[in-house]
Structure formats: C-alpha cells, structure tokens
N, C-alpha and C positions, 0 to 999 in steps of 0.2 A: 614146330616151326609155324609161325604166323606171319601175316603180312606186316605186323608191327615190328618184326625183327629185321625186315628188309628195307633198305634205303637205296635208291638209285639216283645218282646225281649227274646231270649234264655238265660237262666241262668243255664248253665250246672252244675256249682258248687253247685247249690241248687235244681237240678233235676226238673226244671220247665220252663214253658213259661209264661211270664207275658204280659198281655194286658193292654194298656193305651189308654184312649180316651181323646183327648185334654190335654194330659200330666197327666191326673189323673188316678190312679190305677182303673181298671175296671174289672179285672178278672185274673184267673190263671189256667193253666193246669199242674197238677203234674204228674210225672212219676217216676218209679224206674228203674234204669239200671239193666238188668239181662242178662249177657253174651252179645250176639249180639242183644238183644231185649230192647225196651223201653216199660215198662208195665205202661200204662196210668191208674192211680188209681182214680183221682178226678179232676173234672173241675168245676169251679164256676165263675159266672159272678155276679157282684154286682147288687142288686135289681134295683138300679137307671138306669142301662144300659140294663136291660132285654128287650127282644122283638125288638131289633134293629139289630139282626143278628150278634152281636159281638162274641157270643160264637162259632158260626160256623166259623167265620174268625179266631178266636184263634185256634180252633182245626185243621182247614185246614193248617194254618202256622206250627203248631206242627207236623203234619203228613208229610208235605213237608220237614221240617227240619230233621225229622227222616229218610226219604228216602235219602236226601242229605248226611247225616252222615253214610249211609250204614247200618242202623239198621232195625230191624223188629218191627212190631207194635203188642202189645198185649192189646186189648181194654177191660180192666176191668171196667173202669168208664162207667156208663150207657149212659152218653152223647156222649162219644167218640164211644161207641159201636153202638148207634143209628145212629151216623153220618156215620160211615163206612158201615153200612147196606144200607144207602140211596145213598151214593156216592162210586162208585166202582173203583175210580182211584188208590186205594191202595190195591186192592184185592190180588195182588201178594206179599204183605208184611205182611199180616195179619196172626198171629198165635192165635188160640183160647186159652184162658186160661185153663190150666189143673188143676185138683184137687190138684196135688202136688205143682204147682206154687202158687195157691191161698192159700194153707196151709202155704207156706213159707213167705207170705207177712206179714209185721208188722201190728198190729192192729191199 
C-alpha cells in the first residue's frame, strides 16, 4: 500500500469525507455542521480494508480539512475521539461534546 493508492475526498454537500483505495470505496467519516464546528458522528472503514491504517489516514485528512476550513472539531465518533486523544496536533480545535449538543443530534 502506498499513498498513491489512497484518495480522500471532501463532500461538503453530503457532510462527509470519503476514502477510496485503488479507486474503490473503502470508508467514510460523517460529520454534522454545527455553527463553527464539525461534529464527527461516525467513521467506518470497509472490512476488506481494515488493519491497514486507512481509517487513521481518513480521520487525519478530515481533521486537517476542518482546520483548513476554520472550523472546530467535536469528536462524538469513538474512532475520531480515540484518534485525537492519541494525536495532539488538533488539541487547540477540540470541543468536547456537551449534553445539549448530544441531545440535539438526530438519531
């Protein structure tokens, strides 16, 4: 696996970042816009691609894109939350989810 095999696309109109490996859909990171925040709600990597570090590449690109767009990060998704707890490059952008925010999210 090389970086050349991996493509990550921001699909802002669909509130997600899509991961492709060798042109094939491999995963997605969903977020909800909330004011100046992106609330990351769910990340999934297809079983065929697990264990190759693709989920981390996807989340890293999503967080870098969020920074570039001047937004803050709310890690509701357990994968994103675990990632930001291990990688502190985004500490200045992290907002912990509040009870009110969590209650306002769609089911």
